[in-house]
N, C-alpha and C positions, 0 to 999 in steps of 0.2 A: 279585674277584681283581685284582692288579695285578704289574707287573714289578718285579723287584729284582735288582741286580747283585751277584755275588760271585765270588770266585776258588776254584777247585777244583783238586785235584792231577790231572795228566795227563802225557802224553808227546807230545814232537815229535821225530821221527826217532829214537825209542828213548831219548831224554834227558828227565829229569824236569823238570817246569815246573809253575808255577802258572797256569792258564788261566782267562780270564774267561768267565763265562756269564751270561746273563739267565735268571732263573727265575721262575715264577709263584708268588706267595704271597697268601694271603687277606689282605684289608684287615681291620683291627681291627673286630670285630662280635661279637654274641652268637652263641655256638655252638649249632648245630642238629644234629639226628641225621644229616642228610645232609652236613654240612660236614666238610672234611678239611684237614689240615695238611700234606699231602704236597706237596713242591716238584715242579714240573715244568719242563722246559726249554722255550724258546721254539719249538723245532722240533717238540715234542710237547705239544699243548695238554692241559690237565688231564683233560677227560672221556675222552680216549683213553688216557692213561697210567694213570689210576686203575683199580684192579681192583674187581670187584663179585662178590658171592656169587651174584647172580642169573644164571640161564642165559640170560636174555633179552639179545640183543646190544644195545649202545648204539648210537644212531644216530651217523653220522659228522658230526663238528663242523666248521664252517667254520673256514678259517685265521684267525689273528689278524689284525685290520685296525688300521693305525696312522694316527695323526693327522699331518698335514703339519707339520713342525717350525716353519714360519713361522707357522702358526695357533697352535701352542702358545705361541710367543713373544708373538703380538699378544693372544691371550686373556689370558695372564698380565698383560700390560701393562694391559688393559682392566679386568680384575677388581681388580687391585691399584692402580689409578689412578697408574701409575708415569710419571714425567716422562722422556721419552726424547730431547727436543730442546731447543736453547737458544732464545733470544728471536728469532733470525734463522731458525728453522726447521730448523737444521742438527743432525744426529745428535750427541748428546754423545760425545766421544772416549773417555771413561772409563766408559761405560754398563756396569752390573754389577747384576744382580738375580736373585733366586732364582725359578726356574721352579716352578709349581704345577700344571701341566696334565700329566696322565698321558699317555704315548705311545699308549696303547690307545683306539681310537675308541669302544669301548663305554662308557668312562667319561666320554665327553665328548659327552653327548646334545645340549648346547646349541650344538655346532659339528661339523658333518658333513663336514669337509675331510679326506678320506683320501687316502693315497698308495698306489701300486701298484708291486709289484716290477718291476724292469726289469734287463735284462742287456746287456752289450756285450763286444766283444773288445778293449777299451781296456786294454792292458798298460802304457802309458806315460801320463805325466801329461797331462791335458787342459788346456792353458794358456789356452784361451779360455772354456769352459764349466766354471766351478767350481761347487762345492756351493752350493746356494741359501741356506743358512743359515750355514755357517762360512766361506764364500767361499774355501776352499782348493781345490787342484787335485783333480780326480777321477782315481783310479787303481784299476784292477781292474774286476771284472764285476758285483759285487753292489751295486746302486744301487736307489733308489726314485724314482718320478715322480709328481708332482702335476699332474693336468690342469688344475685351477683356476688355479694359480700358473704353469703352464708351466715348472716347474723340476725339475732332478734334485738328489737328496740322497744323501749317504753312507748306507749301511746303518747305520753306527754312530750318526750323528746322528739318524736316524729312530727307532731302537730304544732310545735312551739312556733308562733309567729315572730317576725322581726321586731314588733313593738306591741307593747301593752301599756295600759294605764293602771295605776295602782292607787288605792284609796288614801294612803298616807302621803302621796306626792301627785296631786292631780293637775298641777300646773304644767308638767311636762310629761311625755311618754317615756317609758324605759325601754332601752335598746337591748337586744339579745346579743350576748358575747359568748364566745367559747373560751373555756378555761378548763383546768384540771378539776375544778370544782363545779362542774356543770350540774351535779346533783342538787345544788341550791335551788334549781328550777322548781322542785316540788314544794319548797318552803314558800315561794312567792305566789304559787297558783293554789295553795291550800284554802279551803273555805274559812271565812272569817266570821266568827260569831259576834253578834251584837252584845251578847251578855256572857259573862264567865263566872261561875261559882267554884272557887277553889279555897276551901276553908283553911288549908294548910297555909296559904299565903296571906289571906284576909278574911275576916269574919263575914263581910257584906258581899252583896253582888256587885260586880264590877261591870261598868257599861263602856262600850267602845266610844272614844272621843272622835267626833266625825271629821276633825281637820288636823293639819299640822300644828303640833303644839310644842312650845318651849318649856315643858314641864319636866321637873327632875324626878326621875323614877325613885321610889322609895326603896326598891330592891338593889339596883346597881349603882345608884347616886350619880347617874349620867343623864344629860340632856341629848335626845337624839331624835330630830324631827322626822326622820325617815322610818322609825320604828312605829308600828301600830301601838297606840297608847290607850290604856284603859283606866278610867277613874271610878271612885267610889261616889255615888250621888247620895250617899246617906249623910250622917252628921260629921264624918271624918274627911280628911283632904288626901286620902291614900291615892297614889298615882303609880302605875306599873306598866312597863313595856309588855307586849304579849309574850314574848319568849322568856321574860323574867318570871312570869306568873308560874311557869312549869318547871323551874329549875329544880335539880335534885336536892334534898335536904341534907344528906351526908355524903361525902365523896372522899376519895384518896387523891391527893395532889403530890407532885413529884418533889416539891420543895420543903416538905415537912414529914417527920417520922411518924406522925399520928394522922388518924383521919380528922377532917374538919367538918362542922355542921354550920348550916346557915342560922343566923340570928338577925331578927328584924331591927335591932338596935344594938350598939356596942358598948361594952363597959368603959367606965372611966379610966384613963390612963393609957389607952391605946393611942399611938402616935403615927405608925407607918405601917404600910402593906408588907407582907412577908415575901412577896414576889417582885413588884416594881419598886418597892422602898420609898414610894410617894406617901404623902400624907392621907390618913383616912378620917373621913367625917363620921363621927359617932352618931349622928342623927339619922343615918341611913343604914341600910342592911350590909352584911358581909359574912364571910366564913370564919368561924373561930375555932380553936382547939380547946377541947374540954379538959385536956390533960395539962397542957402548958398555959399558964396564966399569962394573958397578954399577947398571945399570938393571933393575928388576924390577917385576912386577906381580901382585898377587894373582890367583889362578886365576879366581875368581868375577868379579872386576872386568874381567879381560881378555876374558871371554866374555859380558859385557853386551851386549844388542842394539844399544846406541847406541855401543858401543865397537868391536866386531867383528862381521863377518858369519858367523864361525865356520867358514869354508871352510879345509880342510886344504891347506897349501901345502908341505908337506914334498916335496922332489923337484921342485917346479914352479920353472922359471927366473924369476928376479926381473927384471922388465922395467922397474922404476922408473927405471933410469938412462938410458932412451931418451927422456926428456921434452925436447922442443925449447925452446931459450931463448926468451924473449918478443921479442927483437929482435936485429938484426945490426949490429955496428959497421961503418960504411962508412969513415969516417976520423975524425980527432980531433974530438969533440964532435958528430958527425953519425951518426945511427942510422935504421935502417928497422924500425919496430915492426909486429908482426904484424896490428894492428888498423887500420893506415893504410897506404895505398899509396904516400905521398910520403915523402921524406927529412924528417927532423926534427932540429932544431938545439938544442943544450943552451944553456939560459939560466940562469946562476947569480946574476944581480943581486939576487934577492930582493925584487922590487918588488911591492907590494900592488896588486891590480887587482880590485875587486869586481864588475866587469862581465865577467870572464872566468872560465870554469869548466872544471875538469879533466873530460875526456871519459870517464874511468874511474870515478872516485869521485863526480862531479857536484858537488863542492864548490869554492867560488871560490878563486881564486889568492891565497895569503895569505903573501907574502914567503917563498916556497920555491923550491927549485931545480926546474926544469921542462924539457920539451922542446916546442918550438914548430914547426909546419909553416911552411915558407917561402911556400907557395903558397895556404894557406887558413887558417882560424882554428882548426884542430884543435890543442889544447893538452893535455898530460898531465903530471901531477906525475912527478918523477923516481922517487919511491918506488912510484907506480902503474905506471910503465913497466917497473920491475924485478920486479913481481910475477910469480910463476911462472905458466905456462900451465896446468900441472896440479899439483894438491896434495892432500894428505891433511889434513882438517880435524878438530880435537879433537871436534866434536860430531856427526860423521857417519861411519859405518863404511865408506862407499864413497868412491872417489876422486872429486875435483871438477875440472872442466875450465872454464877461462875462457871466457865467451861474450860477444860484442859485441852481436849483434842478437838481440832477444828477440821472442817472439810478442806482438802487440799493442804492441810497443815499451816495455813496462813489465812489472815483476814486483814481487812482495812478498817481501822478505827473511825467511827462516825464523827467523833469530836475533833481529833487533830489530823486525820486523813493519813497517818502513818500506817505502813505495812507492818505486821506484827506476827511473830510466831510464838508468843508467850500465851499466858493465860488471857482469857477474855470474859467479859460479862455480856451475856446474850439475853435478848428479850425472851420472856416466857410466853408471850402470846404467839400462837401458832402461825399466823399469817404476817408476823413482823420480824424482819431480819436485822434489827437495830443491834449493834455490838460495839463494845469499848474495849480498849486495852486496860490493864490493871492501873497504869499510871493516871490516865484521864479519869478512870472511875474513882480514883481516891481524892480528886479535886472537889471540894464542896464549899458551901457558903458558911461563914465568911472565909475567904481564901486569903491567907497571910503570905503574900508574895515578898520574898526577901529583896526584891528590887524596887519595892515601892513602900512608902511610909504609911499608907492607909490600908485597910482591909478591903478586899474586892468583892464584888457581887455579880451575880447573873441577872442585872436588873433591866437590861435593855430588851425592848420588844423584838420578836424574831424577825419581823419585816424591816427592821433597821439593819443597814449594811455599814457598819462602822470600819474604820481604818485602824489596824493594830499599830501601836506605838513602836513595836520592836521591827517587825518585818515590813512595815509601811504598805501592806496590801489590804484591800477591802475583803470583808469576810461575809459569806452567805450564812454560816453557822453562827451559833451563840458564842459571845465572848464575855470575858471578865471586865467589869468596868468599876471605877471608883465613884461612890456616890457623895463624896465631899462636895460642897457647893463651889468651892473655888478650884476643883481639880477635874480634869477631863481625861485622866489616864484610862486607857483601853488596851487590853492585850488578849490575843487570841490563845486558844488551847494549844496549839502548836508551839508557841513561844513560852507560855506560862508553865508548861510541863517540862521544859528543858532543865537538865541539872544545873543548879545554880553554881556548884564547885565541881570541878572535875580534875582528874589527874593526867598529866602529860608525861610520857616516859622519859623525856630528856629534860624535865625540870623537877627539882626535888620538892617544890612547893605545889600547893593546889592553885589552879587557875580559876578565877572568878568571873562570873557572867557580867558583861558590861553593855550598856546601851550604845547603839551606834552613834549617838550624838557625842559620845565621850571620845570618839576616835578623830585624829586629825588627818589631813590629807597626806602626810608623810609616814603614817603608820603602815606597816606592811605584815603580812601573815608569814609566820615562821615556817610553815610547811609548803605552801605553794608559791611563796615569795611574791604574791600579788598584793595590791593595796587593799587595806580593810574597807575603804569606801567602795561598795559594790554597785550602787545604782544611783543614777542621777535623780535628784530631788529627794532623797531619803538615804538612810544608813542602816544596815543590818546590825544586829548585836554581834558581839565577839567575846572571846575569852582572853583574859589577861592575868599574868603573874604580877602582882604588885612589888615583888621584891626583885625580880630579875627582868621586868618590863617585857617579858615574852608576850606576844599577842598572836592569836590564831583565829582564822574564821570558824564559825560554828560548824559548818559542813566538813571542813577539812580535819577538824578534830574528832567530831562525833559521827560524820558521815550522814547521808540522807536517810539511812535505814538503821537508827540507833536502837530500834525495839526488835531487831532480829538477831537471835543468839546463834553462834556458830555450831556447826556439827549436826545440823538438821536439814532435811530435805523438804522442799515444797514444790507444788505444781502451780505455775502461772503461765499457761500455754505449753511450757515444756517443763521437765524435771530439772530443778536447780538444787545445788548443795551450798549452804551458807558457810563461808570460811572466813577466817581472819586474814587480812592482807599483811602479808610479812615483807613485802617490797613495794616502796612508793613509786618504783619505775615501771610497774605493770601497765600495759595498754589496756584500755577498755575496748571490747569489740563493738560496742554500740556508739559511742561517741568519738572513738579513735583517739583518745587523749590519755595521758598519765593522770591518775587520781590518787591522792594520799588517803583515801577513805579507809578506815580501820576494818570494815565489813564489806565483803564483795560476794558476788554469786558466781558459782562455777556451774556451767552447763554440763549435765550428765548424760547428753544424748551421745549417739554415735558421731 
């Protein structure tokens, strides 16, 4: 016998529902005279529920015993020889595999890790001790406890069968998989009402459509046969997916400066979505901005996890206008910046100085306007000084706040993966460690990249892994792409934020960034004397002086750590001092090679 999940008709508070049940069914086997096809619920084991013609009483059977969910996962991994970690031993972020171990301990003689029922009076979320397998908060009283693992588990996680049937997909059973998003289990086993009254979404009662339907949802404008569909049986033809019925009315999205609100139909003149840049059908719903005329976002685009946190903001006061400015004007050309306690004076001479670095972005002073402290060597670009203290960023659903001092005096930018010791933008949400460097934080839509003729957007979905046109590598993170119909240009944050023009100390002119396709097999790097073509099947970008024909690799000119300003220490396992490399002949103690990088790290240990 094994568990199998299915939905059965029932009632909650006198209203009809489809309710989820775990039932016992026999495993495929040869029928015997004593075998039975009768189903039994998990609360009533088969020997008790079945009837017998014999007058002899059946002995009381023990309660069902369940395997620890962690054991089910580990045994599946072991039996299937599944790779769960990368080369560095870190758990793969997109881990996803089919579970093969039954939840019943009697079917797992090779592993006797069982859990025991436990109860508590916990009626609110347990923010500290989450479920041991899905890692989400524990709410309610029905849980299981594993003595060997010292973990508590949701009842639903422990008793989850390998297969269930679902009302919107009755032709096939659904298989149980393990993933980082195992909490979606609660969505699929939730009670399904036959009727829904939601006046905010529709004036009439909506009824469950009892079969798979190729009907377009009036809320999201999509057809999805696997979603539970509700229809209006009154005089109108309103159709909606179950999850679309309960979407929030007003939300904050990362791609727009104002809040957006849902509208059941869209105004004339709307052409494209503000997130995916695809066409919008005015006959269906979407999120619009009440401040900016013509801004609209597809419903599903607006509710993506990387775009919005989905929190209902209708009736909640908008406090975005209370953000403090980054500096105060003291007098003409004199400011007091929040990051520095001394007055700073404006310098608009535009003089290049490769030995001075901006304290915010960590890049050298490159003939740009700046503010300089009269008492110390604190310097900041004008554009960096004007950067807001708090911002909403296109790639993150929560607000970010500018931070000057960081743990260990260093951080890794989420967008470009560069190590940085300048200012950063850190997520204001308590349990979120998202952080960006100042350069990546300044990249917004539309992005006017000097190396491409069209404006660029963050229009690709996050599950797409495109290849950057410059570095030729596939990216897991978001990238900029061209939305022109005849152009497929894609560039990652690491490449798009590279300085387009830089100064080389042995050339009187500025060097301009060039695509790798512009290099020939005979071109060589001025610094390392190697060929510009670095990898088979692709070419990296490089810097070139059009007057002197000087060509230099990106890494040779800027180094791998271009956002690390010298003169500061940081902790990365050990204490390190960031210094300028004054000699291209120094040996690196890690790779045992001479590197011409402008910035190097000096170990400060004994």
